[in-house]
C-alpha positions, 0 to 999 in steps of 0.5 A: 500500499502506498503511504500518504508521505510517499505520494506527497514526497512525489508530488514535491518533486514535480514543477509547479505547473503540474500541480493544477493537473494534480489537483484536477486528478484528485478531484477526478478520482473523488468525484468518480468514486462518490458517483459510482457507489450511489449508482451501484446501490441503486442498481442492485436494489431492484434486482435484490428486492426480487429475492429479498421482499418475500414473506419467507425472507420476512420470516427468516429475518424476524428473530434478528 
């Protein structure tokens, strides 16, 4: 696993003109990750509902 200080050391070696590009890339990574999580959850909800929203499942989970 890459340590934060390793990333910082690499960034510190870059010329200043690359900082905006690095910042843009970090923003892209954050946005892309945040966007994927809710979409996946929403898409799987309908598929899983067919299996989970049944009287048998309600009975199986009632004691928990």
